DRENPA-3360 file (N, C-alpha, C; in nm, 2 decimals, always signed):
BEGIN
1 = MVSENLCN = -0.37/-2.49/-0.16/-0.37/-2.47/-0.30/-0.25/-2.38/-0.34 ~ -0.18/-2.41/-0.44/-0.06/-2.33/-0.48/-0.11/-2.24/-0.59 ~ -0.08/-2.11/-0.58/-0.11/-2.02/-0.68/-0.01/-2.02/-0.80 ~ -0.06/-2.03/-0.92/+0.03/-2.02/-1.03/+0.07/-1.88/-1.06 ~ +0.20/-1.86/-1.08/+0.25/-1.72/-1.10/+0.23/-1.69/-1.25 ~ +0.13/-1.62/-1.28/+0.10/-1.59/-1.42/+0.19/-1.48/-1.48 ~ +0.27/-1.42/-1.40/+0.36/-1.31/-1.44/+0.48/-1.35/-1.52 ~ +0.51/-1.48/-1.51/+0.61/-1.54/-1.60/+0.75/-1.46/-1.60;
9 = GCDLCCRK = +0.79/-1.42/-1.48/+0.92/-1.36/-1.47/+0.92/-1.21/-1.50 ~ +0.80/-1.15/-1.53/+0.79/-1.01/-1.55/+0.79/-0.94/-1.41 ~ +0.86/-0.83/-1.40/+0.86/-0.76/-1.27/+0.84/-0.61/-1.28 ~ +0.78/-0.57/-1.39/+0.76/-0.43/-1.41/+0.67/-0.36/-1.31 ~ +0.56/-0.42/-1.27/+0.47/-0.36/-1.17/+0.54/-0.36/-1.03 ~ +0.63/-0.46/-1.00/+0.70/-0.46/-0.87/+0.80/-0.35/-0.86 ~ +0.84/-0.30/-0.98/+0.94/-0.19/-0.98/+0.87/-0.05/-1.00 ~ +0.75/-0.06/-1.05/+0.68/+0.07/-1.09/+0.60/+0.13/-0.98;
17 = YKIYLFPN = +0.54/+0.05/-0.89/+0.44/+0.09/-0.79/+0.48/+0.06/-0.65 ~ +0.43/+0.15/-0.56/+0.45/+0.13/-0.42/+0.34/+0.03/-0.38 ~ +0.37/-0.07/-0.30/+0.28/-0.18/-0.27/+0.24/-0.16/-0.12 ~ +0.11/-0.11/-0.10/+0.06/-0.10/+0.03/-0.03/-0.21/+0.06 ~ -0.05/-0.23/+0.19/-0.14/-0.35/+0.23/-0.22/-0.32/+0.35 ~ -0.31/-0.41/+0.38/-0.40/-0.40/+0.50/-0.34/-0.49/+0.60 ~ -0.37/-0.47/+0.73/-0.31/-0.55/+0.84/-0.32/-0.70/+0.82 ~ -0.44/-0.75/+0.78/-0.45/-0.90/+0.76/-0.35/-0.95/+0.66;
25 = EAKAISRK = -0.32/-0.87/+0.56/-0.23/-0.91/+0.45/-0.09/-0.92/+0.51 ~ -0.05/-0.82/+0.59/+0.08/-0.82/+0.66/+0.10/-0.94/+0.74 ~ -0.01/-0.98/+0.81/+0.00/-1.10/+0.90/+0.01/-1.22/+0.82 ~ -0.06/-1.23/+0.70/-0.05/-1.35/+0.62/+0.09/-1.36/+0.56 ~ +0.15/-1.25/+0.52/+0.29/-1.26/+0.47/+0.39/-1.30/+0.58 ~ +0.37/-1.25/+0.70/+0.46/-1.28/+0.81/+0.45/-1.43/+0.84 ~ +0.33/-1.49/+0.83/+0.31/-1.63/+0.85/+0.38/-1.71/+0.74 ~ +0.36/-1.66/+0.61/+0.43/-1.73/+0.50/+0.58/-1.74/+0.52;
33 = LNMNYKEF = +0.63/-1.63/+0.58/+0.78/-1.62/+0.60/+0.82/-1.69/+0.73 ~ +0.72/-1.74/+0.80/+0.75/-1.80/+0.93/+0.82/-1.70/+1.02 ~ +0.76/-1.58/+1.03/+0.82/-1.47/+1.10/+0.72/-1.41/+1.20 ~ +0.77/-1.36/+1.31/+0.69/-1.29/+1.41/+0.64/-1.17/+1.34 ~ +0.51/-1.14/+1.36/+0.45/-1.02/+1.30/+0.52/-0.89/+1.33 ~ +0.55/-0.87/+1.46/+0.62/-0.74/+1.50/+0.75/-0.73/+1.43 ~ +0.83/-0.84/+1.42/+0.96/-0.83/+1.35/+0.94/-0.81/+1.20 ~ +0.83/-0.87/+1.15/+0.80/-0.85/+1.00/+0.77/-0.70/+0.98;
41 = VQKYLNIY = +0.69/-0.64/+1.06/+0.66/-0.49/+1.04/+0.79/-0.41/+1.05 ~ +0.87/-0.44/+1.14/+0.99/-0.36/+1.16/+1.09/-0.38/+1.04 ~ +1.10/-0.50/+0.99/+1.20/-0.53/+0.89/+1.15/-0.50/+0.75 ~ +1.02/-0.52/+0.72/+0.98/-0.51/+0.58/+0.88/-0.40/+0.54 ~ +0.83/-0.32/+0.64/+0.72/-0.23/+0.61/+0.77/-0.08/+0.64 ~ +0.71/+0.01/+0.56/+0.73/+0.15/+0.58/+0.59/+0.21/+0.60 ~ +0.58/+0.33/+0.66/+0.45/+0.40/+0.67/+0.43/+0.47/+0.54 ~ +0.31/+0.45/+0.49/+0.27/+0.51/+0.36/+0.16/+0.61/+0.38;
49 = VEFFPYQQ = +0.18/+0.73/+0.34/+0.09/+0.84/+0.35/+0.07/+0.90/+0.22 ~ -0.06/+0.91/+0.18/-0.09/+0.98/+0.05/-0.20/+1.08/+0.08 ~ -0.18/+1.20/+0.03/-0.27/+1.31/+0.04/-0.34/+1.33/-0.10 ~ -0.48/+1.32/-0.09/-0.56/+1.33/-0.21/-0.63/+1.47/-0.20 ~ -0.66/+1.53/-0.32/-0.73/+1.66/-0.31/-0.87/+1.64/-0.24 ~ -0.90/+1.73/-0.15/-1.02/+1.73/-0.08/-1.14/+1.77/-0.17 ~ -1.25/+1.69/-0.16/-1.37/+1.72/-0.23/-1.48/+1.74/-0.13 ~ -1.54/+1.86/-0.12/-1.63/+1.89/-0.02/-1.76/+1.80/-0.02;
57 = NMKNDFLE = -1.81/+1.76/-0.13/-1.93/+1.69/-0.13/-1.91/+1.54/-0.13 ~ -1.79/+1.49/-0.12/-1.76/+1.35/-0.12/-1.77/+1.29/+0.02 ~ -1.86/+1.19/+0.03/-1.88/+1.12/+0.16/-1.78/+1.01/+0.17 ~ -1.71/+1.01/+0.28/-1.60/+0.90/+0.29/-1.56/+0.90/+0.44 ~ -1.47/+0.80/+0.46/-1.41/+0.79/+0.60/-1.27/+0.82/+0.60 ~ -1.22/+0.89/+0.50/-1.08/+0.93/+0.50/-1.05/+1.03/+0.61 ~ -0.93/+1.03/+0.67/-0.88/+1.13/+0.76/-0.86/+1.26/+0.67 ~ -0.86/+1.37/+0.74/-0.84/+1.50/+0.66/-0.73/+1.58/+0.73;
65 = SSYNNKKY = -0.66/+1.66/+0.64/-0.55/+1.74/+0.69/-0.53/+1.85/+0.60 ~ -0.45/+1.95/+0.64/-0.41/+2.06/+0.56/-0.26/+2.05/+0.54 ~ -0.22/+2.09/+0.42/-0.08/+2.09/+0.39/-0.05/+2.20/+0.28 ~ +0.04/+2.28/+0.31/+0.07/+2.40/+0.22/-0.06/+2.48/+0.19 ~ -0.13/+2.50/+0.30/-0.26/+2.58/+0.29/-0.36/+2.52/+0.20 ~ -0.36/+2.39/+0.19/-0.46/+2.32/+0.10/-0.52/+2.21/+0.18 ~ -0.65/+2.18/+0.17/-0.71/+2.07/+0.25/-0.70/+1.94/+0.16 ~ -0.67/+1.83/+0.24/-0.66/+1.70/+0.17/-0.73/+1.59/+0.25;
73 = FVFLTLAL = -0.77/+1.48/+0.17/-0.80/+1.36/+0.23/-0.67/+1.28/+0.25 ~ -0.66/+1.20/+0.36/-0.54/+1.13/+0.39/-0.56/+0.98/+0.39 ~ -0.48/+0.91/+0.31/-0.48/+0.77/+0.31/-0.35/+0.73/+0.38 ~ -0.37/+0.65/+0.49/-0.26/+0.61/+0.58/-0.26/+0.46/+0.59 ~ -0.14/+0.40/+0.56/-0.13/+0.25/+0.58/+0.02/+0.22/+0.59 ~ +0.05/+0.09/+0.58/+0.18/+0.05/+0.57/+0.21/-0.01/+0.43 ~ +0.33/+0.00/+0.39/+0.36/-0.05/+0.25/+0.49/-0.13/+0.26 ~ +0.51/-0.22/+0.16/+0.63/-0.30/+0.16/+0.75/-0.21/+0.12;
81 = KQEKETCV = +0.86/-0.23/+0.19/+0.98/-0.15/+0.16/+1.03/-0.18/+0.02 ~ +1.10/-0.09/-0.03/+1.16/-0.11/-0.17/+1.31/-0.09/-0.16 ~ +1.38/-0.17/-0.23/+1.52/-0.16/-0.24/+1.55/-0.12/-0.38 ~ +1.61/+0.00/-0.40/+1.64/+0.05/-0.54/+1.51/+0.05/-0.62 ~ +1.41/+0.10/-0.56/+1.28/+0.12/-0.63/+1.21/-0.02/-0.67 ~ +1.25/-0.12/-0.60/+1.19/-0.25/-0.63/+1.14/-0.32/-0.50 ~ +1.03/-0.38/-0.50/+0.97/-0.45/-0.39/+1.07/-0.55/-0.33 ~ +1.08/-0.55/-0.19/+1.18/-0.63/-0.12/+1.16/-0.78/-0.15;
89 = FLQNKQCI = +1.04/-0.82/-0.19/+1.01/-0.96/-0.21/+1.03/-1.01/-0.35 ~ +1.08/-0.92/-0.43/+1.11/-0.96/-0.57/+1.26/-1.01/-0.58 ~ +1.27/-1.13/-0.61/+1.41/-1.19/-0.62/+1.42/-1.27/-0.75 ~ +1.52/-1.24/-0.83/+1.54/-1.30/-0.96/+1.41/-1.30/-1.05 ~ +1.35/-1.18/-1.05/+1.23/-1.15/-1.13/+1.11/-1.24/-1.09 ~ +1.11/-1.29/-0.96/+1.00/-1.37/-0.91/+0.96/-1.31/-0.78 ~ +0.83/-1.32/-0.75/+0.78/-1.28/-0.62/+0.79/-1.40/-0.53 ~ +0.86/-1.38/-0.42/+0.88/-1.49/-0.32/+0.77/-1.51/-0.23;
97 = IYGARPLI = +0.67/-1.41/-0.23/+0.55/-1.43/-0.14/+0.42/-1.44/-0.23 ~ +0.44/-1.48/-0.35/+0.33/-1.48/-0.45/+0.20/-1.53/-0.40 ~ +0.20/-1.64/-0.33/+0.08/-1.70/-0.27/+0.01/-1.62/-0.17 ~ +0.09/-1.53/-0.10/+0.03/-1.44/+0.00/+0.04/-1.29/-0.03 ~ +0.06/-1.27/-0.16/+0.08/-1.13/-0.20/-0.04/-1.04/-0.17 ~ -0.02/-0.91/-0.15/-0.14/-0.83/-0.11/-0.24/-0.82/-0.22 ~ -0.36/-0.78/-0.18/-0.47/-0.76/-0.28/-0.44/-0.67/-0.39 ~ -0.37/-0.56/-0.36/-0.34/-0.46/-0.47/-0.25/-0.53/-0.57;
105 = CRLFPDFK = -0.17/-0.63/-0.54/-0.09/-0.70/-0.63/-0.18/-0.80/-0.71 ~ -0.27/-0.87/-0.64/-0.36/-0.97/-0.70/-0.45/-0.90/-0.80 ~ -0.48/-0.78/-0.78/-0.58/-0.71/-0.87/-0.51/-0.64/-0.99 ~ -0.38/-0.63/-0.98/-0.31/-0.57/-1.09/-0.31/-0.66/-1.21 ~ -0.34/-0.62/-1.33/-0.35/-0.48/-1.38/-0.50/-0.44/-1.40 ~ -0.59/-0.52/-1.33/-0.73/-0.49/-1.35/-0.79/-0.38/-1.27 ~ -0.71/-0.34/-1.17/-0.76/-0.23/-1.08/-0.68/-0.10/-1.12 ~ -0.75/+0.00/-1.17/-0.68/+0.12/-1.22/-0.74/+0.24/-1.14;
113 = FYGETFDL = -0.65/+0.30/-1.06/-0.69/+0.42/-0.98/-0.72/+0.54/-1.06 ~ -0.64/+0.57/-1.16/-0.65/+0.70/-1.23/-0.68/+0.68/-1.38 ~ -0.75/+0.57/-1.42/-0.77/+0.54/-1.56/-0.65/+0.51/-1.63 ~ -0.55/+0.45/-1.56/-0.42/+0.41/-1.62/-0.44/+0.30/-1.72 ~ -0.34/+0.29/-1.81/-0.33/+0.17/-1.90/-0.20/+0.11/-1.87 ~ -0.20/-0.02/-1.88/-0.08/-0.10/-1.84/-0.03/-0.18/-1.96 ~ +0.00/-0.11/-2.07/+0.05/-0.18/-2.19/+0.18/-0.26/-2.16 ~ +0.25/-0.22/-2.05/+0.37/-0.29/-2.01/+0.34/-0.43/-1.96;
121 = CKLDKQNR = +0.22/-0.46/-1.92/+0.18/-0.58/-1.85/+0.13/-0.69/-1.94 ~ +0.20/-0.81/-1.94/+0.15/-0.92/-2.02/+0.01/-0.97/-1.97 ~ -0.02/-0.96/-1.84/-0.15/-1.00/-1.79/-0.26/-0.92/-1.85 ~ -0.23/-0.79/-1.88/-0.34/-0.71/-1.93/-0.38/-0.76/-2.07 ~ -0.30/-0.83/-2.14/-0.33/-0.88/-2.27/-0.38/-1.02/-2.28 ~ -0.38/-1.09/-2.16/-0.42/-1.23/-2.16/-0.57/-1.24/-2.13 ~ -0.63/-1.35/-2.19/-0.76/-1.38/-2.16/-0.76/-1.47/-2.04 ~ -0.79/-1.41/-1.92/-0.77/-1.49/-1.80/-0.89/-1.45/-1.71;
129 = KAEDPRVF = -0.91/-1.54/-1.61/-1.01/-1.51/-1.51/-0.94/-1.43/-1.40 ~ -0.98/-1.30/-1.38/-0.91/-1.22/-1.28/-1.01/-1.19/-1.17 ~ -0.95/-1.16/-1.05/-1.04/-1.12/-0.94/-1.11/-0.99/-0.98 ~ -1.23/-0.98/-0.93/-1.31/-0.86/-0.95/-1.25/-0.74/-0.87 ~ -1.21/-0.63/-0.94/-1.15/-0.52/-0.87/-1.24/-0.45/-0.77 ~ -1.37/-0.48/-0.78/-1.46/-0.41/-0.69/-1.45/-0.47/-0.54 ~ -1.38/-0.58/-0.53/-1.36/-0.64/-0.40/-1.27/-0.55/-0.31 ~ -1.20/-0.46/-0.37/-1.11/-0.37/-0.30/-1.19/-0.26/-0.22;
137 = YPLLTKYL = -1.30/-0.21/-0.27/-1.37/-0.10/-0.21/-1.43/-0.13/-0.07 ~ -1.50/-0.24/-0.05/-1.55/-0.27/+0.08/-1.44/-0.29/+0.18 ~ -1.33/-0.35/+0.14/-1.21/-0.37/+0.23/-1.15/-0.23/+0.27 ~ -1.14/-0.15/+0.17/-1.08/-0.01/+0.19/-1.18/+0.07/+0.28 ~ -1.31/+0.06/+0.26/-1.40/+0.13/+0.34/-1.39/+0.09/+0.49 ~ -1.39/-0.04/+0.51/-1.38/-0.10/+0.65/-1.25/-0.05/+0.71 ~ -1.14/-0.06/+0.63/-1.01/-0.02/+0.69/-1.01/+0.13/+0.72 ~ -1.06/+0.22/+0.64/-1.07/+0.36/+0.67/-1.15/+0.39/+0.80;
145 = KDIKHNGF = -1.26/+0.32/+0.81/-1.34/+0.33/+0.93/-1.27/+0.29/+1.06 ~ -1.20/+0.18/+1.04/-1.12/+0.13/+1.16/-1.01/+0.23/+1.20 ~ -0.94/+0.29/+1.10/-0.84/+0.38/+1.13/-0.90/+0.51/+1.19 ~ -1.01/+0.56/+1.14/-1.07/+0.68/+1.19/-1.12/+0.66/+1.33 ~ -1.18/+0.55/+1.36/-1.24/+0.53/+1.49/-1.15/+0.47/+1.59 ~ -1.05/+0.39/+1.55/-0.97/+0.32/+1.65/-0.83/+0.37/+1.65 ~ -0.79/+0.44/+1.55/-0.65/+0.49/+1.55/-0.56/+0.40/+1.47 ~ -0.46/+0.46/+1.40/-0.37/+0.39/+1.31/-0.29/+0.28/+1.39;
153 = ENVWKYLP = -0.23/+0.32/+1.50/-0.15/+0.22/+1.57/-0.24/+0.11/+1.63 ~ -0.36/+0.13/+1.68/-0.44/+0.03/+1.73/-0.48/-0.07/+1.62 ~ -0.51/-0.02/+1.50/-0.54/-0.11/+1.39/-0.43/-0.20/+1.35 ~ -0.31/-0.14/+1.34/-0.19/-0.22/+1.30/-0.12/-0.30/+1.41 ~ -0.14/-0.25/+1.53/-0.08/-0.31/+1.65/+0.07/-0.27/+1.67 ~ +0.14/-0.28/+1.56/+0.29/-0.24/+1.56/+0.31/-0.15/+1.44 ~ +0.40/-0.05/+1.46/+0.44/+0.03/+1.35/+0.59/+0.04/+1.33 ~ +0.64/+0.06/+1.21/+0.79/+0.09/+1.20/+0.82/+0.21/+1.28;
161 = EIQAKNIY = +0.95/+0.22/+1.31/+1.00/+0.33/+1.39/+0.96/+0.46/+1.31 ~ +0.91/+0.56/+1.38/+0.86/+0.68/+1.31/+0.98/+0.78/+1.29 ~ +1.04/+0.76/+1.17/+1.15/+0.84/+1.13/+1.12/+0.87/+0.98 ~ +1.18/+0.98/+0.93/+1.17/+1.02/+0.79/+1.20/+0.91/+0.70 ~ +1.30/+0.83/+0.73/+1.35/+0.72/+0.64/+1.25/+0.61/+0.63 ~ +1.15/+0.60/+0.72/+1.05/+0.49/+0.73/+0.92/+0.54/+0.68 ~ +0.91/+0.66/+0.62/+0.78/+0.71/+0.57/+0.79/+0.74/+0.42 ~ +0.69/+0.69/+0.35/+0.68/+0.72/+0.21/+0.56/+0.82/+0.20;
169 = FCVEGKKK = +0.58/+0.94/+0.16/+0.48/+1.04/+0.16/+0.46/+1.09/+0.02 ~ +0.33/+1.10/-0.02/+0.29/+1.13/-0.16/+0.18/+1.23/-0.15 ~ +0.19/+1.34/-0.23/+0.09/+1.44/-0.24/+0.04/+1.45/-0.39 ~ -0.09/+1.42/-0.41/-0.15/+1.43/-0.54/-0.06/+1.35/-0.64 ~ -0.02/+1.23/-0.60/+0.05/+1.13/-0.69/+0.20/+1.16/-0.70 ~ +0.26/+1.26/-0.63/+0.40/+1.29/-0.64/+0.47/+1.27/-0.50 ~ +0.58/+1.19/-0.50/+0.65/+1.16/-0.38/+0.71/+1.29/-0.33 ~ +0.71/+1.31/-0.20/+0.76/+1.43/-0.13/+0.87/+1.39/-0.03;
177 = TVSEDLLL = +0.96/+1.47/+0.00/+1.06/+1.45/+0.10/+0.99/+1.48/+0.24 ~ +1.02/+1.39/+0.33/+0.96/+1.41/+0.47/+1.05/+1.50/+0.55 ~ +1.00/+1.63/+0.57/+1.07/+1.73/+0.64/+1.03/+1.71/+0.79 ~ +1.10/+1.79/+0.88/+1.07/+1.78/+1.02/+0.93/+1.84/+1.04 ~ +0.89/+1.94/+0.97/+0.75/+2.00/+0.99/+0.65/+1.89/+0.95 ~ +0.67/+1.82/+0.84/+0.58/+1.72/+0.79/+0.58/+1.60/+0.89 ~ +0.69/+1.57/+0.94/+0.70/+1.46/+1.04/+0.61/+1.49/+1.16 ~ +0.61/+1.62/+1.21/+0.53/+1.66/+1.32/+0.38/+1.65/+1.28;
185 = LLKDFL = +0.35/+1.69/+1.16/+0.21/+1.68/+1.11/+0.16/+1.54/+1.11 ~ +0.25/+1.45/+1.06/+0.21/+1.31/+1.04/+0.20/+1.24/+1.18 ~ +0.28/+1.28/+1.28/+0.27/+1.22/+1.41/+0.13/+1.24/+1.47 ~ +0.06/+1.34/+1.43/-0.08/+1.35/+1.48/-0.17/+1.24/+1.44 ~ -0.14/+1.18/+1.32/-0.21/+1.06/+1.28/-0.16/+0.93/+1.33 ~ -0.03/+0.93/+1.36/+0.03/+0.81/+1.41/+0.02/+0.79/+1.56;
% end
């Protein structure tokens, strides 16, 4: 079945957001591109690390860490590389992997992490049948458990080379430069 691209040439979300994925999504994209999975990871993915404020009473499977003397939950995954702040699979305002795009893309604009509004998005204004955003949480929970119990590299099988240029690091929603100290901290998770 061919998926119709409802975005009609709009690429604002592909330029505005970092697109992370789960291992099965990376494998599906590599198959769509007729590409070896290991080569796909090396060529198209970066390590994505996000630190969220720690909440003592919150039950979860997030990894935990300290940074700048503050405790955080850690979300660790791989994300699509971006060229000039744009997804590498956006060409001529069209997604070339649309049929295999990650869940986070399929859920946009219906999935809102921080109560965001997406006035920029034509889809947000259309009367359409969208995927239920709640589908994300069981997948995220399973992924977090897999990472915590089996290790990041075991879950992904292959990782991009661990260098500052291959890591996208975000603390409380703000991108940070990956320093040598931070690289050492992150290697504990990788």
